[in-house]
C-alpha positions in Angstrom: 20.1 -0.7 -15.5 19.9 2.7 -13.8 16.5 3.4 -15.3 15.2 0.1 -13.9 16.5 0.9 -10.5 14.9 4.4 -10.6 11.6 2.8 -11.6 11.8 0.3 -8.8 12.5 3.0 -6.2 9.7 5.2 -7.5 7.3 2.2 -7.2 8.4 1.4 -3.7 8.1 5.1 -2.6 4.6 5.3 -4.0 3.6 2.1 -2.2 5.0 3.4 1.0 3.1 6.6 0.7 -0.2 4.7 0.2 0.5 2.3 3.1 1.2 5.3 5.3 -2.0 7.1 4.2 -4.0 3.9 4.8 -2.4 3.5 8.3 -3.4 7.0 9.1 -7.0 6.4 8.1 -7.1 3.2 10.1 -5.7 5.0 13.2 -8.1 7.9 12.9 -11.3 5.9 12.0 -10.7 2.6 13.7 -8.8 3.8 16.8 -5.8 1.6 16.0 -2.2 2.4 17.0 0.4 2.7 14.2 1.8 -0.8 14.7 -1.7 -2.3 14.9 -2.7 -0.6 11.6 0.5 -1.7 9.9 0.0 -5.3 11.1 -3.7 -5.3 10.0 -2.7 -4.2 6.5 0.1 -6.8 6.4 -2.1 -9.6 7.6 -4.9 -8.7 5.3 -2.5 -8.6 2.4 -1.3 -12.1 3.2 -4.7 -13.6 4.0 -6.2 -12.3 0.7 -3.1 -12.8 -1.4 -3.0 -9.1 -2.4 -0.1 -6.7 -2.3 0.0 -4.2 0.6 -0.5 -1.5 -2.0 -3.8 -3.1 -3.2 -5.0 -3.4 0.4 -4.0 0.2 1.1 -5.7 1.5 -2.0 -8.9 -0.3 -0.9 -8.7 1.2 2.6 -8.2 4.7 1.1 -11.2 4.3 -1.1 -13.4 3.0 1.7 -12.4 5.4 4.5 -11.6 8.7 2.6 
């Protein structure tokens, strides 16, 4: 049970790091504010039925 919880927390932390990096790239390259960048990732995730992590990874690949 504890190992499962650690794995889940590790996964969430990694996702959060990627979303933050993608937000930073959107802010820098697209002139968005932080809330706008987060909302764009969130909306794209919902529209394309992808996880926010998948959307963030694509942004990182495209804008890095």
